[in-house]
LUMSEMI-396534 format. One record per residue (C-alpha): residue number from 1; x, y, z. Coordinates in nm, 3 decimals. Example, Ala and Ser with C-alpha at 12.3 -4.5 7.8 and 13.67 -1.06 7.14 Angstrom:
BEGIN
PT   num         X         Y         Z
PT     1     1.230    -0.450     0.780
PT     2     1.367    -0.106     0.714
END
This chain:
BEGIN
PT   num         X         Y         Z
PT     1     0.072    20.727   -10.459
PT     2     0.421    20.627   -10.351
PT     3     0.465    20.252   -10.391
PT     4     0.737    19.996   -10.320
PT     5     0.758    19.662   -10.502
PT     6     0.981    19.394   -10.352
PT     7     1.109    19.154   -10.615
PT     8     1.340    18.856   -10.619
PT     9     1.574    18.724   -10.885
PT    10     1.523    18.348   -10.885
PT    11     1.690    18.059   -11.066
PT    12     1.513    17.924   -11.371
PT    13     1.324    17.632   -11.218
PT    14     1.420    17.405   -11.507
PT    15     1.787    17.424   -11.409
PT    16     1.788    17.433   -11.028
PT    17     2.093    17.291   -10.850
PT    18     2.134    17.231   -10.476
PT    19     2.453    17.246   -10.269
PT    20     2.446    16.906   -10.092
PT    21     2.646    17.036    -9.796
PT    22     2.457    17.357    -9.715
PT    23     2.124    17.262    -9.878
PT    24     2.109    17.606   -10.039
PT    25     2.056    17.692   -10.405
PT    26     2.364    17.712   -10.627
PT    27     2.314    18.030   -10.831
PT    28     2.646    18.042   -11.015
PT    29     2.600    17.934   -11.375
PT    30     2.223    17.896   -11.339
PT    31     2.004    18.129   -11.554
PT    32     1.805    18.373   -11.340
PT    33     1.472    18.543   -11.400
PT    34     1.244    18.786   -11.218
PT    35     1.016    18.583   -10.994
PT    36     0.690    18.559   -11.196
PT    37     0.462    18.655   -10.905
PT    38     0.680    18.960   -10.840
PT    39     0.633    19.059   -11.204
PT    40     0.257    19.047   -11.143
PT    41     0.305    19.258   -10.829
PT    42     0.493    19.518   -11.033
PT    43     0.221    19.522   -11.297
PT    44    -0.042    19.568   -11.026
PT    45     0.153    19.868   -10.893
PT    46     0.197    20.003   -11.246
PT    47    -0.179    19.987   -11.301
PT    48    -0.234    20.187   -10.981
PT    49     0.024    20.437   -11.110
PT    50    -0.157    20.463   -11.445
PT    51    -0.483    20.541   -11.266
PT    52    -0.323    20.795   -11.033
PT    53    -0.102    21.042   -11.227
PT    54     0.200    21.162   -11.035
PT    55     0.249    20.829   -10.859
PT    56     0.589    20.668   -10.819
PT    57     0.696    20.302   -10.817
PT    58     1.019    20.201   -10.645
PT    59     1.150    19.844   -10.675
PT    60     1.400    19.672   -10.449
PT    61     1.557    19.334   -10.406
PT    62     1.800    19.170   -10.166
PT    63     2.069    18.974   -10.343
PT    64     2.412    18.973   -10.509
PT    65     2.538    19.229   -10.762
PT    66     2.392    19.026   -11.049
PT    67     2.043    19.103   -10.920
PT    68     2.075    19.448   -11.078
PT    69     1.983    19.278   -11.405
PT    70     1.641    19.194   -11.263
PT    71     1.599    19.545   -11.124
PT    72     1.678    19.698   -11.464
PT    73     1.420    19.471   -11.620
PT    74     1.167    19.612   -11.375
PT    75     1.274    19.967   -11.457
PT    76     1.193    19.897   -11.821
PT    77     0.834    19.795   -11.747
PT    78     0.694    20.053   -11.508
PT    79     0.928    20.114   -11.215
PT    80     1.078    20.461   -11.162
PT    81     1.362    20.387   -10.918
PT    82     1.543    20.077   -10.796
PT    83     1.753    19.979   -10.496
PT    84     1.972    19.675   -10.437
PT    85     2.018    19.553   -10.080
PT    86     2.340    19.359   -10.086
PT    87     2.628    19.235    -9.873
PT    88     2.784    18.917    -9.739
PT    89     2.590    18.966    -9.416
PT    90     2.265    18.879    -9.599
PT    91     2.391    18.561    -9.767
PT    92     2.184    18.251    -9.698
PT    93     1.906    18.438    -9.517
PT    94     1.584    18.241    -9.482
PT    95     1.239    18.397    -9.508
PT    96     1.240    18.524    -9.149
PT    97     1.576    18.696    -9.192
PT    98     1.481    18.826    -9.537
PT    99     1.152    18.971    -9.413
PT   100     1.334    19.148    -9.131
PT   101     1.610    19.286    -9.356
PT   102     1.362    19.413    -9.616
PT   103     1.153    19.578    -9.346
PT   104     1.455    19.764    -9.211
PT   105     1.569    19.857    -9.561
PT   106     1.220    19.990    -9.635
PT   107     1.259    20.244    -9.354
PT   108     1.585    20.364    -9.509
PT   109     1.433    20.388    -9.857
PT   110     1.147    20.593    -9.713
PT   111     1.403    20.845    -9.587
PT   112     1.523    20.877    -9.945
PT   113     1.200    20.839   -10.142
PT   114     0.925    20.938    -9.899
PT   115     0.670    20.730    -9.710
PT   116     0.536    20.435    -9.909
PT   117     0.157    20.410    -9.930
PT   118     0.149    20.052   -10.058
PT   119     0.413    19.778   -10.050
PT   120     0.360    19.511   -10.315
PT   121     0.514    19.163   -10.307
PT   122     0.453    18.853   -10.513
PT   123     0.253    18.596   -10.320
PT   124     0.555    18.362   -10.318
PT   125     0.887    18.290   -10.487
PT   126     0.908    17.991   -10.720
PT   127     1.239    17.881   -10.567
PT   128     1.089    17.841   -10.219
PT   129     0.708    17.861   -10.239
PT   130     0.683    17.967    -9.874
PT   131     0.470    18.282    -9.923
PT   132     0.612    18.419    -9.597
PT   133     0.823    18.727    -9.676
PT   134     0.537    18.966    -9.761
PT   135     0.333    18.885    -9.450
PT   136     0.649    18.904    -9.236
PT   137     0.719    19.254    -9.370
PT   138     0.364    19.356    -9.283
PT   139     0.409    19.221    -8.931
PT   140     0.747    19.389    -8.882
PT   141     0.616    19.723    -9.009
PT   142     0.282    19.682    -8.826
PT   143     0.085    19.736    -9.149
PT   144    -0.248    19.580    -9.247
PT   145    -0.212    19.326    -9.527
PT   146    -0.405    19.133    -9.790
PT   147    -0.264    18.815    -9.940
PT   148    -0.361    18.667   -10.278
PT   149    -0.441    19.013   -10.411
PT   150    -0.575    18.998   -10.766
PT   151    -0.618    19.369   -10.836
PT   152    -0.614    19.695   -10.640
PT   153    -0.775    20.039   -10.671
PT   154    -0.698    20.347   -10.463
PT   155    -1.013    20.513   -10.332
PT   156    -1.085    20.886   -10.295
PT   157    -1.121    20.844    -9.918
PT   158    -0.755    20.741    -9.887
PT   159    -0.806    20.366    -9.870
PT   160    -0.731    20.087   -10.116
PT   161    -0.989    19.839   -10.243
PT   162    -0.848    19.495   -10.314
PT   163    -0.990    19.203   -10.508
PT   164    -0.867    18.896   -10.320
PT   165    -0.861    18.547   -10.466
PT   166    -1.018    18.279   -10.244
PT   167    -1.117    17.917   -10.301
PT   168    -1.480    18.008   -10.372
PT   169    -1.393    18.292   -10.609
PT   170    -1.312    18.646   -10.498
PT   171    -1.362    18.878   -10.202
PT   172    -1.362    19.258   -10.215
PT   173    -1.176    19.412    -9.922
PT   174    -1.094    19.770    -9.827
PT   175    -0.806    19.867    -9.601
PT   176    -0.628    20.183    -9.488
PT   177    -0.289    20.304    -9.606
PT   178    -0.006    20.225    -9.563
PT   179    -0.050    19.854    -9.626
PT   180     0.113    19.544    -9.775
PT   181    -0.037    19.345   -10.064
PT   182     0.094    19.010   -10.187
PT   183    -0.015    18.951   -10.546
PT   184    -0.123    18.628   -10.714
PT   185    -0.151    18.555   -11.087
PT   186    -0.422    18.775   -11.243
PT   187    -0.598    18.734   -11.577
PT   188    -0.362    18.978   -11.748
PT   189     0.008    18.958   -11.829
PT   190     0.276    19.212   -11.732
PT   191     0.340    19.483   -11.989
PT   192     0.628    19.456   -12.234
PT   193     0.929    19.683   -12.237
PT   194     0.985    19.918   -12.530
PT   195     1.320    19.980   -12.695
PT   196     1.324    20.328   -12.540
PT   197     1.244    20.201   -12.190
PT   198     1.505    19.924   -12.218
PT   199     1.775    20.172   -12.318
PT   200     1.685    20.402   -12.031
PT   201     1.684    20.112   -11.785
PT   202     2.025    19.990   -11.901
PT   203     2.170    20.335   -11.833
PT   204     2.013    20.361   -11.487
PT   205     2.242    20.380   -11.185
PT   206     2.109    20.153   -10.911
PT   207     2.207    20.252   -10.555
PT   208     2.328    19.969   -10.332
PT   209     2.227    19.962    -9.965
PT   210     2.467    19.764    -9.750
PT   211     2.416    19.640    -9.396
PT   212     2.597    19.951    -9.274
PT   213     2.361    20.192    -9.452
PT   214     2.057    20.136    -9.232
PT   215     1.967    20.026    -8.882
PT   216     2.005    19.649    -8.871
PT   217     2.058    19.382    -8.608
PT   218     2.317    19.156    -8.772
PT   219     2.217    18.877    -8.534
PT   220     1.891    18.846    -8.730
PT   221     2.026    18.806    -9.084
PT   222     2.239    18.561    -9.278
PT   223     2.255    18.184    -9.295
PT   224     2.401    18.145    -8.945
PT   225     2.117    18.344    -8.788
PT   226     1.835    18.187    -8.990
PT   227     1.625    17.939    -8.789
PT   228     1.516    17.741    -9.095
PT   229     1.710    17.419    -9.141
PT   230     1.677    17.205    -9.455
PT   231     1.724    16.842    -9.353
PT   232     1.699    16.683    -9.694
PT   233     1.640    16.771   -10.058
PT   234     1.531    16.519   -10.321
PT   235     1.334    16.477   -10.639
PT   236     1.007    16.293   -10.570
PT   237     0.959    15.976   -10.777
PT   238     0.712    15.999   -11.060
PT   239     0.421    15.761   -11.051
PT   240     0.357    15.568   -11.368
PT   241     0.026    15.434   -11.491
PT   242    -0.305    15.597   -11.562
PT   243    -0.495    15.628   -11.886
PT   244    -0.548    15.904   -12.138
PT   245    -0.904    15.968   -12.250
PT   246    -0.919    16.124   -12.593
PT   247    -1.246    16.076   -12.779
PT   248    -1.356    16.258   -13.093
PT   249    -1.510    16.548   -12.895
PT   250    -1.470    16.692   -12.546
PT   251    -1.829    16.585   -12.471
PT   252    -1.751    16.225   -12.568
PT   253    -1.436    16.234   -12.351
PT   254    -1.639    16.355   -12.055
PT   255    -1.895    16.078   -12.104
PT   256    -1.618    15.818   -12.123
PT   257    -1.461    15.950   -11.802
PT   258    -1.799    15.938   -11.629
PT   259    -1.852    15.576   -11.735
PT   260    -1.508    15.471   -11.608
PT   261    -1.560    15.645   -11.273
PT   262    -1.901    15.483   -11.234
PT   263    -1.760    15.137   -11.312
PT   264    -1.506    15.184   -11.032
PT   265    -1.786    15.295   -10.797
PT   266    -1.610    15.630   -10.750
PT   267    -1.928    15.818   -10.837
END
C-alpha cells in the first residue's frame, strides 16, 4: 500500500488570535500543534501499514516553513516521507483553494513516490471546522470517498473496507482503490514517538514544493482568489444559570433529574 496523509499545523485553540482587518488567523507567536483529527488519520494509515508489510506512508501539508515541525512530528510516529507545500501564492487560501492546491500537489508527489492507493485526511481542522478539504480533494481527483471513517482494512480483492461513524452507530462500507478517507476520532489514541524515531525525524530533510514545481492555476489559490469571505468574528456570550445535580450516587442523580424534568412537564 502506498498512502498519503494530508495534515495541517493549527494554532492551539486556547490561544487563537484574529486579524481584525483580514479576518484571518494570526499565527505568529501562537503555539501550533498537529491538527488532532489529522493525527488520527495518520494513525489509521499507520495501522494499515502495520497490517500490510512493505507499505509506505507519505505525509504532506500546505503552510509556512514552520510547518516542518509538524511534519517531523508525523515522521516520528509512523510516516516514512514528508513534503511541505509552501509559498506566498498559497497564503490565505480558503478550503476551496486549499483542496485544489493539495490535489495538484498530490499529482506531483505521485510522480516522485508512486501512485497513492489511499489518501487520508482528518475529518476537519479545529481552526475552521469546515470538513471540506478532504471531500474537495476527492472531487478534484475524481476518487470515491468515505467521510467519518473510524477504521480501515485493505482487502485481498484490492478494495478497502471502512468502518464509518454515523448517528445510529456504524456502517461497514467497501470501496475501490484509489480513494479518499476522512478520519474521525476512534477509540484508540495515536502511537507515541520513541527517542530513536524522534532523532531520525529531526534529521530528516523535508522537500519543499513551491507553486512553480507542479501544474497549478494561480488564479485558484491564495486569499485574493478564495471565494470565502468572513464578515465578522466574535466570541459568543456565555449563558449563565442552570443547576448542578450531584447526589450521593449516579442513580440518585438520575432520579433527581427525572423528577425535575417531570415537574417542568418536559417529560
